[in-house]
FIMI-297311 format. One line per 2 residues: number of its first residue (from 0); their letters; for each residue y, z, x of C-alpha. Coordinates in pm, 1 decimal, decimal comma. Example, Ala and Ser with C-alpha at 12.3 -4.5 7.8 and 13.67 -1.06 7.14 Angstrom:
2
0> AS> -450,0:780,0:1230,0  -106,0:714,0:1367,0
# end
This chain:
596
0> MP> -907,8:-2925,4:-1100,2  -1212,2:-2780,6:-1279,5
2> DL> -1176,9:-2551,5:-1577,8  -1218,7:-2204,2:-1430,7
4> SK> -1096,6:-1999,6:-1726,4  -1440,9:-1953,5:-1881,8
6> LL> -1595,0:-1878,3:-1543,3  -1332,6:-1618,7:-1449,5
8> LS> -1361,8:-1444,8:-1786,0  -1742,6:-1435,1:-1773,3
10> NR> -1899,5:-1112,7:-1646,9  -2026,0:-1258,8:-1319,7
12> GF> -1721,5:-1473,8:-1247,3  -1479,3:-1189,6:-1318,5
14> KL> -1666,1:-942,4:-1096,9  -1704,4:-1195,3:-815,2
16> AV> -1333,5:-1284,0:-817,3  -1228,5:-919,0:-808,6
18> VL> -1473,0:-823,2:-530,5  -1359,1:-1119,0:-319,0
20> AF> -993,0:-1033,8:-376,1  -1032,5:-684,8:-232,8
22> FF> -1308,9:-715,3:25,4  -1337,1:-1072,7:158,6
24> LL> -1220,2:-1096,1:524,8  -1120,1:-729,1:509,7
26> GT> -1190,6:-652,1:876,3  -1097,7:-978,2:1046,4
28> RG> -744,3:-900,0:1166,3  -632,4:-621,8:1396,5
30> LN> -435,3:-318,0:1286,9  -62,9:-384,3:1273,5
32> EP> 184,5:-149,9:1436,8  324,1:92,4:1362,4
34> DE> 190,0:196,0:1020,3  -171,0:80,8:1032,7
36> GR> -211,1:198,4:1390,2  -64,0:539,4:1308,8
38> YA> -266,8:612,9:995,1  -588,7:488,9:1154,7
40> EI> -533,9:688,5:1472,8  -464,7:1011,5:1282,1
42> GR> -785,8:961,5:1082,5  -978,8:887,8:1402,5
44> EM> -847,1:1203,9:1569,9  -961,6:1409,6:1271,6
46> VE> -1312,5:1279,2:1332,1  -1294,3:1335,3:1708,1
48> TG> -1143,9:1684,6:1702,4  -1306,7:1811,1:1383,7
50> DW> -966,6:1937,7:1265,1  -923,4:1806,1:909,8
52> LV> -642,1:2045,2:824,5  -359,3:1943,3:1060,4
54> PK> -285,3:1568,7:1092,2  -230,9:1484,4:1458,5
56> IW> -134,9:1172,1:1648,5  -185,4:1158,3:2022,9
58> YV> -325,6:1508,9:1971,4  -5,1:1678,2:1852,1
60> PH> 96,7:1756,6:1490,0  236,8:1474,2:1279,3
62> LD> 332,7:1599,7:933,9  531,0:1310,5:787,4
64> KP> 277,5:1267,7:504,5  14,1:1477,9:324,6
66> PM> -346,6:1425,4:437,4  -521,3:1221,2:165,3
68> TY> -489,5:885,9:346,0  -596,4:1038,7:676,5
70> WA> -893,2:1207,5:510,6  -1003,9:883,8:348,6
72> VG> -972,6:680,9:670,9  -1140,9:952,1:878,4
74> AS> -1431,0:982,8:634,3  -1481,7:606,0:640,7
76> IA> -1478,5:601,6:1023,2  -1731,7:884,4:1030,1
78> AF> -1955,3:695,3:788,1  -1922,0:335,2:909,1
80> GL> -1797,1:351,8:1267,4  -1470,2:274,2:1443,8
82> NE> -1376,1:-77,1:1329,0  -1109,5:-246,2:1119,8
84> WA> -1340,5:-296,1:822,7  -1423,1:73,8:798,5
86> IR> -1059,1:171,3:848,0  -937,7:-56,3:569,0
88> LP> -1226,0:15,9:331,5  -1059,7:320,8:163,7
90> IA> -746,6:114,4:101,7  -942,7:-172,1:-54,0
92> LS> -1139,5:74,2:-266,6  -811,5:227,3:-380,7
94> GL> -685,0:-118,4:-478,8  -1005,2:-173,9:-674,4
96> SG> -975,8:171,4:-830,4  -619,7:98,5:-944,8
98> AW> -734,3:-234,8:-1088,9  -1014,1:-53,1:-1275,0
100> AI> -760,1:184,6:-1428,4  -551,0:-116,4:-1531,0
102> YL> -860,6:-277,2:-1682,8  -926,1:30,0:-1897,2
104> LG> -559,7:55,2:-1994,9  -557,2:-313,5:-2089,6
106> LS> -877,3:-262,4:-2286,0  -715,8:19,5:-2482,2
108> IG> -396,5:-177,3:-2544,9  -518,5:-527,7:-2621,8
110> GR> -892,1:-568,2:-2580,4  -1122,6:-726,5:-2323,6
112> RV> -929,9:-1049,3:-2267,7  -607,6:-861,2:-2194,7
114> AR> -795,5:-626,3:-1963,0  -959,0:-905,0:-1761,7
116> WA> -650,1:-1120,1:-1735,9  -447,1:-817,4:-1623,3
118> VL> -688,2:-742,7:-1338,8  -705,3:-1107,7:-1231,9
120> IL> -326,7:-1140,7:-1238,8  -281,2:-817,9:-1044,2
122> SS> -541,8:-890,4:-776,0  -410,5:-1244,3:-717,9
124> SL> -42,5:-1143,9:-688,2  82,3:-1156,2:-332,4
126> LY> 226,3:-806,3:-287,8  -60,6:-614,0:-447,4
128> FA> -315,2:-823,2:-255,0  -134,6:-754,4:74,2
130> IA> -84,0:-379,7:25,1  -449,5:-339,0:-81,1
132> RM> -540,6:-455,0:273,0  -289,1:-249,5:471,2
134> VM> -362,1:98,9:601,3  -76,8:293,3:444,2
136> TD> -35,2:557,3:176,8  95,0:319,8:-91,5
138> MI> -228,7:188,0:-239,3  -403,2:525,2:-234,9
140> LL> -101,6:672,7:-414,3  -86,1:385,3:-661,3
142> QF> -444,4:430,6:-774,2  -365,6:792,3:-867,9
144> IC> -53,8:677,8:-1051,8  -249,4:414,9:-1247,7
146> WA> -516,3:664,5:-1345,2  -258,4:928,8:-1440,9
148> IY> -81,0:680,3:-1667,4  -408,3:563,9:-1820,1
150> FG> -521,4:920,8:-1891,0  -175,6:1006,2:-2023,9
152> WR> -189,4:705,3:-2256,9  -531,0:813,4:-2383,6
154> AW> -396,0:1165,8:-2441,8  -112,9:1013,1:-2643,8
156> RA> -343,7:785,0:-2837,9  -585,9:1068,1:-2913,4
158> LD> -315,3:1220,7:-3132,2  -272,2:907,7:-3344,7
160> PP> -359,7:962,3:-3711,3  -701,9:816,1:-3791,8
162> EP> -717,1:490,1:-3980,6  -785,3:529,4:-4355,5
164> AE> -1146,6:418,1:-4316,0  -1201,1:689,1:-4053,3
166> LI> -1047,8:953,3:-4280,6  -1271,5:860,4:-4572,9
168> QE> -1579,3:857,1:-4348,3  -1494,0:1207,9:-4222,2
170> GE> -1416,7:1339,0:-4572,5  -1040,2:1368,0:-4517,9
172> SE> -784,7:1284,7:-4787,6  -638,6:934,0:-4778,3
174> DP> -285,7:1073,3:-4793,8  -15,8:829,7:-4672,1
176> DF> 181,6:1128,6:-4540,5  -111,1:1239,9:-4323,0
178> TS> 31,8:1274,8:-3969,9  -96,7:1349,1:-3624,2
180> AQ> 46,2:1700,1:-3655,9  -241,1:1776,7:-3896,1
182> LA> -482,4:1689,8:-3617,4  -324,7:1939,5:-3375,2
184> GG> -597,7:2193,5:-3420,5  -878,7:1944,5:-3460,0
186> RG> -1076,2:1691,4:-3264,3  -773,6:1477,4:-3171,3
188> AR> -591,2:1769,5:-3008,1  -901,4:1875,9:-2815,2
190> LS> -958,8:1522,1:-2692,1  -593,5:1486,1:-2599,1
192> FA> -611,2:1811,4:-2403,8  -908,1:1682,6:-2202,4
194> WQ> -724,4:1357,2:-2120,3  -419,0:1556,7:-2014,6
196> LA> -625,4:1762,6:-1772,3  -769,3:1442,4:-1626,5
198> AW> -413,6:1314,3:-1574,4  -317,8:1635,4:-1392,5
200> VM> -616,2:1591,3:-1159,4  -487,5:1245,2:-1069,0
202> LA> -137,6:1382,8:-1012,9  -285,9:1637,5:-773,2
204> GG> -455,3:1356,9:-579,8  -126,8:1168,4:-561,2
206> FL> 59,6:1481,4:-451,2  -184,6:1514,6:-161,2
208> TK> -112,2:1151,4:-75,3  266,8:1124,3:-81,6
210> GP> 410,4:1438,0:-235,9  639,0:1457,2:-542,6
212> LV> 675,7:1080,2:-576,9  356,0:1081,8:-782,4
214> FL> 546,3:1238,6:-1076,1  820,0:977,8:-1078,6
216> IP> 640,0:660,6:-1188,3  447,0:821,6:-1478,4
218> AF> 778,6:969,2:-1594,7  927,2:619,5:-1597,4
220> AF> 639,9:510,7:-1822,1  626,4:798,3:-2067,7
222> IP> 988,5:905,5:-2115,8  1082,1:570,9:-2281,2
224> LF> 764,0:596,9:-2490,3  856,0:945,6:-2610,9
226> IY> 1211,7:837,7:-2691,0  1097,9:528,7:-2879,5
228> AR> 811,1:687,0:-3073,3  988,7:1008,3:-3175,0
230> RV> 662,6:1139,2:-3316,7  747,5:1508,4:-3326,8
232> GK> 398,2:1594,2:-3445,2  256,4:1471,7:-3114,8
234> FA> 480,8:1675,0:-2888,5  339,9:2019,7:-2968,9
236> PL> -20,2:1935,0:-2861,8  114,1:1758,3:-2552,4
238> FL> 328,0:2053,0:-2446,4  37,0:2290,6:-2499,9
240> GV> -141,4:2111,8:-2217,6  140,6:2151,8:-1965,2
242> VP> 67,6:2506,6:-1848,6  -311,7:2458,6:-1811,6
244> GL> -245,4:2122,5:-1648,3  2,2:2267,4:-1399,3
246> TL> -244,4:2544,7:-1321,2  -520,5:2292,8:-1248,8
248> FA> -275,6:2086,8:-1045,3  -178,4:2388,8:-835,6
250> LL> -540,0:2484,6:-771,9  -617,2:2134,9:-643,6
252> AL> -297,3:2033,6:-466,7  -145,1:2345,8:-315,1
254> PW> -420,3:2507,5:-99,8  -383,8:2248,6:177,2
256> YL> -8,0:2298,5:191,6  -38,4:2678,8:197,1
258> ML> -299,6:2675,0:474,9  -92,4:2426,4:675,7
260> FE> 228,8:2628,7:636,3  38,0:2937,3:751,4
262> QV> -114,6:2773,7:1058,1  157,6:2538,7:1188,4
264> AH> 502,0:2667,6:1274,4  798,1:2492,2:1108,1
266> AF> 564,0:2297,7:875,9  737,9:2413,2:555,7
268> DY> 1089,3:2334,1:678,3  983,1:2000,4:822,5
270> MV> 786,0:1875,1:520,2  995,4:2016,6:237,3
272> KG> 1349,0:2009,0:374,0  1307,4:1726,7:620,4
274> QV> 1069,1:1485,1:445,8  1132,8:1546,0:74,9
276> VG> 1500,0:1646,4:58,6  1616,8:1463,6:368,7
278> HA> 1418,0:1141,5:320,7  1688,6:950,3:137,4
280> LK> 1966,7:1100,9:350,3  1797,0:981,0:670,3
282> AA> 1710,2:637,6:532,8  1997,8:456,4:700,3
284> AK> 1924,0:622,5:1033,7  1568,6:492,1:1012,2
286> NR> 1686,2:138,7:930,6  1548,6:166,7:577,3
288> GG> 1869,9:87,9:394,3  1955,2:-229,6:208,6
290> PI> 2180,5:-379,6:-61,0  2120,0:-312,6:-428,4
292> VY> 1963,9:-659,5:-467,1  1720,5:-589,4:-180,4
294> YL> 1413,7:-592,6:-404,8  1500,5:-898,7:-609,3
296> PI> 1358,5:-1156,5:-362,8  1067,6:-922,7:-288,1
298> LL> 982,3:-910,2:-658,5  1021,4:-1284,9:-702,2
300> FG> 802,1:-1359,9:-401,5  566,6:-1060,7:-429,1
302> FL> 455,7:-1134,5:-786,0  371,6:-1497,9:-715,3
304> PW> 218,3:-1700,6:-869,3  315,7:-1518,6:-1190,4
306> TP> 688,3:-1477,2:-1130,7  784,4:-1783,5:-1345,1
308> LL> 637,9:-1608,9:-1651,9  853,1:-1295,8:-1628,1
310> GW> 1150,6:-1451,9:-1805,3  949,2:-1497,5:-2125,8
312> LW> 803,4:-1148,2:-2153,7  1068,2:-978,6:-2366,1
314> RR> 1108,3:-1202,2:-2671,7  1191,6:-1083,6:-3023,1
316> SH> 941,0:-1330,8:-3167,7  664,9:-1164,0:-2968,9
318> WN> 787,9:-812,8:-3047,1  776,1:-882,8:-3420,6
320> TL> 406,9:-973,3:-3400,7  307,2:-631,4:-3260,7
322> DQ> 185,4:-334,5:-3460,9  320,0:16,2:-3395,7
324> RQ> 63,8:110,1:-3130,7  114,7:-216,9:-2946,0
326> KE> 491,4:-169,2:-2953,7  446,3:174,6:-2801,8
328> AF> 233,0:24,0:-2526,6  490,2:-248,1:-2463,6
330> VM> 768,7:11,8:-2434,9  560,4:221,9:-2195,6
332> LT> 480,1:-74,4:-1971,5  839,9:-195,2:-1976,2
334> GW> 969,0:147,6:-1874,7  706,3:164,9:-1600,8
336> AV> 809,8:-170,9:-1454,2  1185,2:-180,4:-1511,2
338> LT> 1275,4:180,1:-1427,8  1063,0:169,6:-1112,2
340> FL> 1248,9:-140,6:-999,1  1591,3:6,6:-1081,2
342> FF> 1518,0:339,1:-913,7  1412,9:190,4:-583,3
344> SI> 1699,5:-58,8:-600,2  1961,3:217,3:-614,0
346> NS> 1773,0:446,2:-374,9  1907,4:441,9:-19,4
348> AK> 1558,1:421,3:133,6  1423,1:67,3:104,0
350> LP> 1106,9:-92,9:236,4  932,2:-395,1:80,3
352> HY> 619,0:-208,6:-26,7  808,1:62,1:-218,1
354> IV> 808,1:-144,7:-539,6  435,4:-213,7:-543,4
356> PM> 391,3:56,1:-818,2  561,1:-177,6:-1068,3
358> MP> 307,4:-458,5:-1011,7  30,3:-316,6:-1236,7
360> AL> 278,2:-283,7:-1523,2  395,0:-642,8:-1477,8
362> AL> 35,1:-768,2:-1470,4  -39,7:-585,1:-1794,8
364> LV> 277,8:-715,2:-1958,4  195,4:-1076,1:-1868,7
366> AF> -165,2:-1038,7:-1986,2  -53,1:-861,2:-2303,4
368> RW> 206,1:-1130,5:-2373,3  -43,5:-1415,4:-2345,6
370> PD> -391,1:-1266,4:-2405,7  -557,1:-1601,2:-2475,7
372> WR> -278,8:-1816,9:-2321,9  -246,7:-2030,9:-2637,4
374> DA> 104,7:-1901,9:-2692,6  185,7:-2000,7:-2334,2
376> ET> 191,8:-2363,3:-2450,3  539,3:-2286,0:-2588,2
378> LP> 668,2:-2216,5:-2237,4  876,1:-2489,0:-2075,5
380> RA> 657,0:-2727,8:-1880,5  844,4:-2645,3:-1558,2
382> AR> 759,3:-2276,2:-1589,7  389,7:-2344,1:-1652,2
384> QA> 370,5:-2588,5:-1362,8  546,7:-2344,2:-1132,9
386> VI> 258,6:-2101,1:-1182,4  4,6:-2341,6:-1033,6
388> VS> 238,1:-2488,8:-772,0  378,6:-2159,9:-635,9
390> PF> 68,5:-2072,2:-426,5  114,4:-2398,6:-237,1
392> VA> 487,6:-2334,5:-201,0  399,9:-1995,0:-50,5
394> ML> 151,8:-2164,5:182,5  420,6:-2412,3:282,7
396> AI> 668,7:-2128,1:347,9  436,9:-1933,6:580,6
398> PF> 491,2:-2155,6:889,8  867,9:-2134,1:844,6
400> AY> 844,9:-1754,8:808,8  641,1:-1737,0:1129,4
402> RF> 887,6:-1957,2:1314,2  1224,7:-1826,5:1194,3
404> AF> 1164,8:-1473,7:1056,2  898,1:-1346,9:1297,2
406> KI> 1006,4:-1562,9:1596,9  650,8:-1676,7:1668,7
408> AD> 624,8:-1976,5:1898,7  515,5:-2300,9:1736,5
410> QR> 142,7:-2354,2:1701,6  2,8:-2686,8:1588,5
412> WI> -223,5:-2543,2:1321,5  77,0:-2383,3:1147,5
414> WV> 237,4:-2719,3:1079,4  -96,4:-2876,1:985,7
416> QA> -123,3:-2604,1:722,2  229,1:-2683,3:600,6
418> GI> 143,3:-3052,8:568,7  -174,3:-2981,0:372,8
420> AL> 15,5:-2743,4:142,3  282,9:-3005,1:76,7
422> IV> 32,1:-3281,1:-4,6  -202,5:-3067,7:-216,6
424> GT> 87,9:-2897,1:-396,1  238,4:-3231,8:-489,7
426> VV> -94,0:-3363,6:-621,8  -158,2:-3045,8:-819,4
428> CL> 193,3:-3058,7:-966,6  145,2:-3413,9:-1087,0
430> RS> -203,6:-3354,2:-1227,8  -118,5:-3026,6:-1401,3
432> RE> 143,8:-3165,3:-1639,2  -94,1:-3182,0:-1933,1
434> TP> -329,9:-2901,5:-1827,2  -391,4:-2648,0:-2105,5
436> AP> -243,7:-2307,2:-2032,5  -577,2:-2115,8:-1997,0
438> RL> -704,5:-2367,0:-1741,7  -370,3:-2362,2:-1564,9
440> AA> -372,3:-1980,7:-1536,8  -728,9:-1975,1:-1405,5
442> NA> -653,5:-2249,0:-1155,1  -347,5:-2053,8:-1040,4
444> IA> -566,3:-1750,4:-971,0  -806,6:-1961,2:-766,4
446> AS> -525,1:-2132,4:-575,4  -348,1:-1804,0:-506,8
448> LL> -662,0:-1633,0:-376,4  -749,3:-1932,5:-158,3
450> NL> -398,4:-1926,8:-12,6  -417,8:-1553,7:53,9
452> FL> -762,6:-1582,8:212,6  -631,5:-1859,6:436,2
454> LV> -339,9:-1637,9:537,6  -570,4:-1346,9:621,1
456> GL> -826,2:-1566,3:797,1  -567,4:-1725,1:1027,7
458> MP> -374,6:-1404,3:1095,5  -577,5:-1315,7:1410,0
460> LV> -430,6:-1624,5:1577,2  -79,6:-1476,2:1564,3
462> ES> -138,9:-1101,7:1524,2  -30,8:-1025,9:1881,4
464> SF> 289,7:-1227,1:1847,2  467,7:-1024,9:1579,6
466> RS> 747,4:-821,8:1727,5  734,7:-463,1:1601,7
468> NQ> 433,8:-520,4:1377,1  194,5:-680,3:1621,8
470> SL> -166,4:-570,4:1661,3  -268,6:-376,0:1971,7
472> RE> -624,6:-508,6:1970,1  -557,7:-747,4:2260,3
474> LG> -364,0:-484,9:2457,0  -638,9:-228,4:2406,2
476> QA> -900,5:-469,6:2536,5  -685,0:-538,6:2844,9
478> VR> -662,9:-163,7:2915,0  -1040,5:-132,3:2884,4
480> DN> -1097,2:-429,6:3115,8  -875,9:-278,5:3385,8
482> WT> -992,6:81,6:3360,2  -1166,9:253,2:3650,9
484> DN> -1298,6:605,1:3701,8  -978,3:732,3:3864,6
486> TQ> -736,4:561,4:3625,3  -440,8:746,5:3475,7
488> LV> -249,2:580,6:3188,1  128,8:609,1:3162,4
490> VC> 311,4:509,6:2842,2  672,4:401,6:2898,1
492> TR> 982,2:354,4:2678,2  798,4:322,0:2345,6
494> IP> 472,6:455,1:2209,1  194,9:216,0:2097,9
496> QG> 80,2:433,8:1810,0  -268,3:291,0:1756,8
498> LP> -358,6:235,5:2122,9  -600,0:532,3:2156,0
500> LY> -805,1:380,7:1875,3  -846,3:53,8:2064,8
502> TW> -921,4:224,3:2396,6  -1159,5:493,2:2269,6
504> PL> -1334,9:671,1:2437,8  -1122,0:613,7:2749,8
506> IN> -831,4:797,0:2586,9  -957,1:1116,7:2429,0
508> QT> -870,4:1480,7:2371,2  -945,9:1578,9:2732,1
510> NR> -820,0:1259,5:2899,2  -477,3:1203,0:2754,2
512> PW> -210,0:958,2:2874,6  114,9:1049,9:3044,0
514> FY> 451,1:983,5:2879,6  756,8:860,2:3065,0
516> NL> 1105,0:782,2:2935,7  1013,7:806,5:2567,4
518> PR> 1291,8:884,9:2315,0  1270,3:1252,7:2221,3
520> HR> 1398,6:1199,8:1866,0  1097,4:985,3:1769,1
522> MP> 730,4:1056,1:1732,8  534,8:1216,5:1889,3
524> YA> 824,1:1433,8:2013,2  1006,0:1445,4:1677,4
526> YP> 805,2:1728,3:1519,2  940,3:2074,1:1613,8
528> GN> 745,2:2216,1:1906,5  586,6:1887,9:2012,9
530> EN> 814,1:1858,1:2313,4  664,9:2180,6:2446,4
532> RL> 312,9:2074,4:2350,7  358,3:1746,1:2538,9
534> AP> 532,7:1895,4:2842,3  209,0:1906,9:3047,4
536> HT> 164,8:1533,2:2977,5  526,7:1425,4:3034,9
538> LE> 658,7:1268,5:3353,8  1027,6:1355,0:3379,8
540> TI> 1133,1:1152,1:3685,0  1031,1:846,5:3881,7
542> TD> 916,6:1085,3:4156,3  657,1:1224,0:3915,4
544> IT> 522,2:872,2:3862,3  493,5:794,5:4233,0
546> AL> 328,5:1131,2:4295,8  71,4:1055,3:4027,4
548> AS> 16,3:708,6:4174,0  -42,7:848,4:4522,7
550> TN> -375,0:999,5:4418,8  -476,4:787,2:4115,6
552> RV> -482,6:431,9:4000,0  -198,2:418,4:3746,6
554> LA> -198,9:176,1:3457,5  129,9:160,7:3267,5
556> VG> 186,7:36,3:2914,3  543,3:-32,1:2809,7
558> WV> 754,3:-220,9:2560,8  902,5:-545,0:2690,8
560> GA> 1149,3:-464,5:2967,3  965,9:-156,8:3093,9
562> FS> 815,8:-353,0:3385,4  1148,7:-491,9:3506,0
564> GL> 1313,6:-151,4:3468,1  1057,7:16,2:3691,2
566> AN> 1058,3:-278,3:3931,3  1431,5:-227,7:3987,3
568> TL> 1367,8:139,8:4065,1  1045,3:116,2:4270,2
570> TN> 1175,7:-137,7:4519,4  959,6:-15,2:4808,7
572> SP> 635,4:-37,1:4609,9  709,7:-241,9:4298,6
574> PK> 475,3:-247,3:3998,4  232,5:-535,5:3954,6
576> MI> 201,9:-712,0:3620,7  -148,0:-745,3:3474,9
578> TV> -79,8:-903,9:3137,5  172,8:-939,3:2859,4
580> SG> 38,8:-898,7:2506,8  304,3:-996,3:2258,0
582> HW> 589,4:-755,0:2326,0  382,1:-507,8:2525,9
584> EL> 335,4:-514,1:2902,4  40,6:-378,7:3101,4
586> FT> 95,4:-327,8:3473,1  -6,1:-110,5:3767,5
588> IP> 219,6:126,2:3962,1  133,3:154,6:4332,7
590> GQ> 172,2:477,4:4527,1  431,4:537,6:4795,3
592> SG> 218,5:357,1:5050,3  204,2:46,3:4835,3
594> AN> -174,7:58,1:4822,8  -342,3:97,3:4486,2
# end
């Protein structure tokens, strides 16, 4: 394989690789249910209704999350139109923004090479790459976390005592007992105060994205740093910034909450007691639980191709080569990564993407450990080879995941891909035995990105076959194809959260679907008062359906089994199947006469 290390570390090569990682093939696949469909639909309804204060889905309040993600998606739709590229653009920009913060943090810690390698490692790791292309809150939150930690680090560093040369240049005494406490009233304290305020601004943005969680990850980074450093002279200037910072935070983060609590009944109880306090307690009920080792395979797989290097990060020989500032950085990054992993491991609520906040710290640690990759030559050959081979192993595993984990029927191209991955991976493994570590790392980045692009590019072929996470793009097109002027849409048994987006403008604020036999403990009924709001659009009995069908053409959308359930009830005028899209069914319901 060609030597890509110089190309990737050049200005043009580095920028090209990063732009491709976040934006190439961004809009090719449909929105996956339920998360992408839900967040996109709420943003779309903000644009349609003009109500940017109260998040709504299917035109009733949905207050599970603060509004930042909805605002970002809605603004992008308003600017670039209703399409998958525009909907995912804010998420990709957030991924790029987080990588930029990591670049600046790496630059401060170890220089340009560390900064560039950290960004390349982060953007080519599987989990970060995937979440930066999924319409959820996680990547928007993570960018605020990365910036808050970067600004906090700069506030900490601003209080470092100047180097002797700086002191002499500024006319200060070259006293070995000169400490940062003597800078408290000077330029260092003022600069630190400004960085602290910048960090509080980022915390406010994160609070408007996912609530109090934004405080947790920075605490995991800085508490170990404070304990390790024990620089008492730094603490006074840092604490002086807390009250002004909290004031700025409150001015930015709280107005939306106060206006929402004033306008929407039960909003405070639902968001504070139900979502913040009750989140972990309700985790098991929402099927979000898992064993304490739940995140171990997710970490091992999600940080590919760099996982084999994690075992050699914390070595005494490396620690002894660091100066005091570098040791502080290493402690901060270790706390950020390790405590985040431990917290979510013991937390009762578990979903794979919850640990994505530790990925930037791991990328920085790997880049900081091997800034020029010369020291990586001391790694066992098997570990170095695993870095370049793992993208092909992941490519080989995808068909098996489709077949056995996602229950997708066999498709010939899937096994062709597996064969190619096996052959190419074997060749690469054999040829990489004597490859220098910098070339090997650069080749791993290229191989990983190519694998991920292949995964994204082929996803449309199976996006309608995933069970609970399938795309509704095909179903939405079928609804549009079968729509007439007198059509009424009935949603049965389960709600397709992003369907209005794919049927717009057929479904809109004044032409809303009917609901039949939906569980009342789940959205959109779950929010207090929504059952009353949806009563005019709810069909309570089968008689209501037949009455509607007697004067309108009724299209029904239901989860698999809805058609057979209604067919067993409407024996005199049974429903007629139009199409099955993955696990969703689209069918018509005739009137009492049987004509439709």
